[in-house]
C-alpha positions as CSV (number, residue, x, y, z in Angstrom):
1,M,150.8,-272.3,-174.7
2,N,147.8,-270.3,-173.6
3,L,148.3,-267.6,-170.9
4,Y,145.4,-266.5,-168.8
5,L,145.2,-262.7,-168.4
6,P,142.6,-261.2,-166.1
7,S,140.1,-258.9,-167.8
8,V,140.5,-255.3,-166.7
9,S,137.8,-252.8,-167.5
10,L,139.0,-250.1,-169.7
11,Y,136.9,-247.4,-168.3
12,L,138.6,-247.7,-164.9
13,L,142.0,-246.6,-166.2
14,P,142.5,-242.8,-166.3
15,I,143.4,-241.4,-169.6
16,N,145.7,-238.3,-169.8
17,P,145.9,-237.1,-173.3
18,I,149.3,-235.5,-174.2
19,P,149.2,-232.9,-177.0
20,R,151.6,-233.4,-179.8
21,Y,152.8,-229.8,-179.7
22,P,152.7,-227.4,-176.6
23,I,150.0,-224.7,-176.5
24,R,151.2,-221.2,-176.8
25,R,149.2,-218.1,-175.9
26,Y,149.9,-215.3,-178.2
27,P,149.0,-211.6,-177.3
28,A,146.1,-209.9,-179.2
29,P,147.1,-208.5,-182.5
30,I,147.9,-204.8,-182.5
31,S,145.3,-202.9,-184.4
32,R,146.4,-200.6,-187.1
33,P,146.1,-196.9,-186.4
34,N,143.1,-195.4,-188.1
35,F,144.4,-191.9,-189.3
36,A,141.0,-191.1,-190.9
37,N,139.1,-191.2,-187.6
38,P,141.6,-191.0,-184.8
39,R,140.4,-191.8,-181.3
40,P,140.8,-189.2,-178.6
41,L,143.7,-189.7,-176.1
42,S,142.3,-190.9,-172.9
43,L,144.0,-189.1,-169.9
44,P,144.1,-190.6,-166.3
45,T,141.2,-189.5,-164.3
46,K,141.8,-187.0,-161.5
47,R,141.1,-188.5,-158.0
48,V,139.3,-186.2,-155.8
49,L,139.3,-187.0,-152.0
50,R,135.9,-186.3,-150.4
51,A,135.3,-186.3,-146.7
52,R,132.0,-188.4,-146.0
53,A,130.4,-189.0,-142.7
54,S,127.5,-191.1,-141.6
55,V,124.1,-189.3,-141.6
56,D,122.1,-192.0,-139.7
57,G,122.5,-195.3,-138.1
58,N,121.5,-197.2,-141.2
59,G,125.1,-197.0,-142.6
60,E,124.1,-194.5,-145.3
61,T,126.6,-191.7,-145.8
62,G,126.3,-188.2,-147.0
63,N,128.8,-185.5,-148.0
64,W,128.8,-183.2,-144.9
65,V,131.2,-180.7,-146.4
66,N,128.4,-179.5,-148.7
67,R,126.4,-178.6,-145.7
68,L,129.0,-176.0,-144.6
69,P,128.6,-172.4,-145.5
70,T,131.7,-172.3,-147.7
71,K,130.3,-169.9,-150.4
72,G,131.2,-166.8,-148.5
73,L,134.7,-168.2,-147.4
74,N,136.2,-168.9,-150.7
75,A,139.7,-167.5,-151.6
76,E,138.4,-164.7,-153.9
77,N,136.2,-163.2,-151.2
78,I,139.0,-163.4,-148.7
79,F,141.4,-161.4,-151.1
80,R,138.5,-158.8,-151.7
81,L,138.1,-158.4,-148.0
82,I,141.8,-157.9,-147.5
83,S,141.9,-155.3,-150.3
84,S,138.8,-153.5,-148.9
85,A,140.1,-153.5,-145.3
86,T,143.5,-152.0,-146.3
87,G,141.9,-149.4,-148.6
88,S,141.0,-147.1,-145.7
89,P,144.0,-145.0,-144.5
90,I,144.6,-146.8,-141.2
91,G,147.3,-144.9,-139.2
92,Q,147.7,-142.3,-141.9
93,F,147.6,-138.5,-141.7
94,I,144.6,-136.9,-143.3
95,S,145.2,-133.4,-144.3
96,S,141.7,-132.4,-145.3
97,P,139.2,-131.4,-144.1
98,V,141.1,-129.4,-141.5
99,T,139.4,-129.6,-138.0
100,F,140.2,-128.1,-134.6
101,L,142.0,-131.3,-133.6
102,H,144.6,-130.6,-136.4
103,S,145.5,-127.4,-134.5
104,V,145.9,-128.9,-131.0
105,D,149.3,-129.3,-129.6
106,P,150.6,-132.9,-130.1
107,R,151.8,-133.0,-126.5
108,I,148.2,-132.6,-125.3
109,K,147.2,-135.3,-127.6
110,L,149.7,-137.7,-126.1
111,V,148.4,-136.8,-122.6
112,W,144.9,-137.5,-123.9
113,L,145.9,-140.9,-125.2
114,L,147.6,-142.0,-121.9
115,T,144.5,-140.8,-120.0
116,L,142.2,-142.8,-122.2
117,V,144.3,-145.9,-121.6
118,V,144.2,-145.7,-117.8
119,L,140.7,-144.3,-117.0
120,P,138.4,-147.0,-118.5
121,A,140.0,-149.7,-116.3
122,R,139.3,-147.6,-113.1
123,A,136.2,-145.7,-113.9
124,H,132.5,-146.6,-113.4
125,I,130.6,-148.5,-116.2
126,F,128.6,-145.3,-117.0
127,V,131.8,-143.4,-117.5
128,R,133.2,-146.1,-119.8
129,L,130.0,-146.0,-122.0
130,G,130.2,-142.2,-122.1
131,L,133.9,-142.3,-123.3
132,V,132.9,-144.8,-125.9
133,I,130.1,-142.6,-127.2
134,C,132.1,-139.4,-127.0
135,T,135.0,-141.2,-129.0
136,A,132.5,-142.4,-131.6
137,L,130.9,-138.9,-132.0
138,L,134.4,-137.3,-132.2
139,S,135.3,-139.8,-135.0
140,I,132.2,-139.1,-136.9
141,T,132.8,-135.3,-136.6
142,I,136.5,-135.4,-137.4
143,L,137.1,-138.2,-139.9
144,P,135.6,-138.4,-143.4
145,K,132.6,-140.5,-143.9
146,Q,134.2,-143.4,-145.8
147,V,136.9,-143.6,-143.1
148,W,134.8,-143.5,-139.9
149,M,132.1,-145.8,-141.2
150,D,134.8,-148.5,-142.0
151,Q,136.7,-148.0,-138.8
152,L,133.8,-147.9,-136.4
153,G,132.2,-150.9,-137.9
154,R,135.3,-153.1,-137.5
155,V,136.1,-151.8,-134.1
156,S,132.6,-152.2,-132.9
157,L,132.5,-155.7,-134.3
158,L,135.7,-156.6,-132.3
159,S,134.4,-155.0,-129.0
160,G,131.1,-156.8,-129.4
161,I,132.7,-160.2,-129.7
162,L,134.9,-159.5,-126.6
163,F,131.9,-158.3,-124.6
164,I,129.8,-161.5,-125.5
165,T,132.6,-163.9,-124.9
166,L,133.9,-162.5,-121.7
167,G,130.4,-161.7,-120.4
168,L,129.2,-165.2,-120.9
169,G,132.5,-167.0,-119.9
170,A,133.7,-165.0,-116.9
171,D,131.3,-166.6,-114.3
172,S,129.7,-169.5,-116.2
173,V,131.6,-172.3,-114.5
174,P,130.5,-172.5,-110.9
175,P,133.3,-172.9,-108.3
176,M,133.7,-176.3,-106.6
177,L,133.1,-174.9,-103.1
178,Q,131.0,-176.2,-100.2
179,S,129.3,-174.0,-97.8
180,R,130.6,-174.3,-94.2
181,T,127.5,-172.5,-92.7
182,P,125.1,-175.0,-91.1
183,P,121.4,-174.8,-92.3
184,A,119.0,-173.0,-90.3
185,A,117.1,-176.1,-89.3
186,I,120.1,-177.3,-87.2
187,T,120.9,-174.0,-85.4
188,S,117.2,-173.1,-84.8
189,L,117.9,-169.7,-86.0
190,P,115.5,-167.8,-88.5
191,D,116.6,-167.4,-92.2
192,L,118.2,-164.0,-93.1
193,P,115.7,-161.7,-94.5
194,M,115.8,-161.2,-98.4
195,S,117.2,-157.9,-99.7
196,L,114.5,-155.2,-100.1
197,S,116.5,-153.4,-102.7
198,G,116.0,-156.2,-105.3
199,Y,119.8,-156.9,-105.7
200,S,120.5,-159.8,-107.9
201,Y,124.0,-161.0,-108.7
202,L,122.8,-163.2,-111.7
203,L,121.5,-160.9,-114.4
204,F,120.3,-163.6,-116.8
205,K,121.1,-167.3,-117.6
206,L,121.2,-168.9,-121.1
207,G,121.3,-172.6,-120.6
208,P,124.7,-173.5,-119.1
209,L,125.9,-169.9,-119.6
210,Q,125.1,-167.2,-117.1
211,F,125.6,-163.5,-117.3
212,T,126.6,-162.1,-113.8
213,R,127.6,-158.8,-112.5
214,K,131.2,-159.8,-112.4
215,G,131.0,-160.8,-116.1
216,L,129.3,-157.5,-117.0
217,N,132.2,-155.7,-115.1
218,V,134.9,-157.6,-116.9
219,A,133.2,-157.5,-120.3
220,S,132.5,-153.9,-120.3
221,T,136.0,-153.1,-119.2
222,A,137.7,-155.1,-121.9
223,A,135.2,-153.9,-124.8
224,C,135.3,-150.2,-123.8
225,L,139.0,-150.2,-123.4
226,T,139.6,-152.0,-126.8
227,F,137.2,-149.6,-128.5
228,I,138.7,-146.4,-126.9
229,I,142.4,-147.5,-127.5
230,F,141.9,-148.4,-131.2
231,Q,139.7,-145.5,-132.1
232,S,141.5,-142.8,-130.1
233,A,144.9,-143.9,-131.6
234,S,143.3,-143.8,-135.1
235,I,142.0,-140.2,-134.5
236,C,145.4,-139.1,-133.1
237,L,147.2,-140.4,-136.2
238,A,144.8,-139.0,-138.6
239,T,145.0,-135.4,-137.2
240,T,148.7,-135.3,-136.3
241,T,151.8,-135.8,-138.7
242,P,154.5,-138.2,-137.8
243,E,157.0,-135.3,-137.3
244,Q,154.7,-133.7,-134.6
245,L,154.2,-137.0,-132.7
246,A,158.0,-137.5,-132.8
247,L,158.6,-133.9,-131.6
248,A,156.1,-134.3,-128.8
249,L,157.6,-137.6,-127.7
250,R,161.1,-136.3,-127.8
251,W,159.9,-133.4,-125.5
252,F,158.7,-135.9,-122.9
253,L,161.7,-138.1,-123.1
254,F,164.4,-135.5,-123.2
255,P,165.2,-135.6,-119.5
256,L,166.1,-139.3,-119.8
257,T,169.1,-138.4,-121.9
258,Y,170.9,-137.4,-118.7
259,I,171.0,-141.0,-117.6
260,G,172.2,-142.4,-120.8
261,V,168.9,-143.4,-122.5
262,P,169.2,-143.3,-126.4
263,V,166.4,-141.1,-126.9
264,G,167.5,-139.9,-130.4
265,E,167.4,-143.5,-131.6
266,M,164.0,-144.1,-130.2
267,I,162.7,-141.0,-131.9
268,L,164.2,-141.9,-135.2
269,T,162.8,-145.4,-135.0
270,L,159.2,-144.0,-134.2
271,L,159.5,-141.6,-137.1
272,L,160.5,-144.4,-139.6
273,S,157.8,-146.6,-138.2
274,L,155.0,-144.2,-138.6
275,R,156.1,-143.5,-142.2
276,F,156.4,-147.2,-142.8
277,I,152.8,-148.1,-141.7
278,S,151.1,-146.5,-144.9
279,L,153.6,-148.3,-147.2
280,V,152.8,-151.7,-145.6
281,F,148.9,-151.2,-146.1
282,D,149.5,-150.0,-149.6
283,E,151.6,-153.1,-150.5
284,V,149.0,-155.5,-149.0
285,R,146.2,-153.9,-150.9
286,S,148.1,-153.7,-154.2
287,V,149.0,-157.3,-154.0
288,A,145.6,-158.4,-153.1
289,L,144.0,-156.4,-156.0
290,G,146.6,-158.0,-158.3
291,V,145.4,-161.4,-157.3
292,V,141.7,-160.5,-157.7
293,S,142.2,-158.9,-161.1
294,R,143.6,-162.0,-162.6
295,R,140.2,-163.7,-162.3
296,I,141.5,-167.1,-161.1
297,N,139.0,-170.0,-161.3
298,W,139.3,-171.2,-157.8
299,Q,136.8,-174.0,-158.3
300,Q,139.3,-175.8,-160.5
301,L,142.1,-175.6,-158.0
302,T,143.0,-178.1,-155.4
303,V,143.6,-177.3,-151.8
304,L,147.5,-177.4,-152.3
305,E,147.3,-175.0,-155.2
306,T,145.2,-172.6,-153.3
307,L,147.5,-172.7,-150.4
308,D,150.5,-172.1,-152.8
309,I,148.7,-169.0,-154.0
310,F,148.3,-167.7,-150.5
311,A,152.0,-168.5,-149.7
312,S,153.0,-166.5,-152.9
313,F,150.9,-163.7,-151.7
314,I,152.5,-163.5,-148.4
315,R,156.0,-163.9,-149.9
316,R,155.3,-161.1,-152.4
317,I,154.3,-158.8,-149.6
318,F,157.4,-159.3,-147.5
319,T,159.6,-159.0,-150.6
320,N,158.1,-155.6,-151.5
321,I,158.3,-154.4,-147.9
322,F,162.0,-155.4,-147.6
323,R,162.6,-153.6,-151.0
324,H,161.1,-150.4,-149.5
325,A,163.2,-150.7,-146.4
326,E,166.3,-151.1,-148.4
327,Q,165.3,-148.0,-150.5
328,I,164.7,-146.0,-147.3
329,S,168.1,-147.0,-145.8
330,Q,169.9,-146.1,-149.1
331,A,168.1,-142.7,-149.1
332,M,169.2,-142.0,-145.4
333,I,172.9,-143.0,-146.2
334,V,172.8,-140.6,-149.3
335,R,171.5,-137.7,-147.1
336,G,174.5,-138.1,-144.7
337,F,173.3,-140.5,-142.1
338,R,176.0,-142.7,-140.5
339,G,174.3,-144.3,-137.5
340,D,174.8,-141.6,-135.0
341,C,171.5,-140.0,-134.2
342,N,173.0,-137.2,-132.1
343,A,175.5,-136.2,-134.9
344,H,172.7,-136.2,-137.5
345,Q,170.3,-133.3,-137.4
346,L,166.6,-134.3,-137.7
347,Y,164.2,-131.5,-138.9
348,F,160.9,-131.8,-137.2
349,F,158.0,-129.8,-138.6
350,S,156.0,-128.8,-135.7
351,G,153.3,-126.7,-137.3
352,S,151.3,-124.1,-135.5
353,S,148.9,-124.7,-132.7
354,V,145.8,-122.6,-131.6
355,K,145.9,-121.5,-128.0
356,T,142.1,-121.6,-127.8
357,A,142.0,-125.3,-129.0
358,D,144.8,-126.1,-126.5
359,F,143.0,-124.6,-123.5
360,A,139.7,-126.3,-124.4
361,S,141.4,-129.6,-124.8
362,V,143.2,-129.3,-121.3
363,F,139.8,-128.1,-119.7
364,C,137.9,-131.1,-121.1
365,L,140.8,-133.4,-120.0
366,I,140.5,-132.1,-116.4
367,G,136.8,-132.6,-116.5
368,V,137.1,-136.2,-117.7
369,I,139.6,-137.0,-114.9
370,V,137.5,-135.4,-112.2
371,T,134.3,-137.3,-113.4
372,A,136.1,-140.6,-113.5
373,V,137.5,-140.1,-109.9
374,W,134.1,-139.0,-108.7
375,S,132.4,-142.0,-110.2
376,D,134.9,-144.4,-108.7
377,C,134.4,-142.9,-105.2
378,F,130.6,-142.3,-105.1
379,L,129.0,-144.6,-107.6
380,V,128.6,-148.3,-106.6
């Protein structure tokens, strides 16, 4: 019997070949180490974060950090500035050369300091400038050259910054006020005549900033007061021993003992503080010089490593200062101090004062006070 089967094209049937054995993927063979020519060990590359900003509108970027003046602000220059700034004897007694201020009574010096703090705030601008010039000339005459050059430079820079910022910022923002006076066209009254003396409240204008008479008054007061206070205190500390200052302050504060004020503890604290100032500056300078002498390659350090060095610098300073304080307290306990300033005898070395220098200082003090009062009353 013949069966009829329909013819089916073989090329229409999908053919899926099945491999006999499954395919396995083996890892690459491990190469044998070549001990004759070893390859260098490849370390992971160090990632450096760079701040980039757009230079123009085309999407191109540039490293704006390189445009900043960072060459003079690196860590080594900062430590060098710290060591040089603390090198001059700030607040330290200078025994030589001996000048006439060394022989003036310390009580007169304290009165001078109080007068120089009060006068510049109430006197005329010409008196303030005169006091600044006299203080600078006195510093040049009394202090050694390397001392007054360093101190006058830094104090003048600080006073100049205060003068510029306060002078331009005191009256630069105009007040939001509206005049209530009607214009002359409505009232049919003539305009007020211009001042014949040429008075002008606005001295000069620099863009949105303006320098007025109010700004000049505020800026000159702050700048002159800052210069006089810092430099007069430096002159007083350079020509007077801590014992003399403590004795003079004790003479002024002695009447307060009758109302229960602990004058003895205040004088002892002042004496210890004046002796401790030089130790602080010496420690800061020695630690900064120690960091500079190690010749650290700051370019190879990251920001965190640089900050860690600065933190170690500050921590070392405080550690040394606390060590000195502990040594001073142990020395006081060994010498019999038990906490009662009235029971413990303090020996003040007063020194000798020349009467001629004292009379000249008092006469100059009276002249300065009379000049300041006269200028405040008669000069406008």
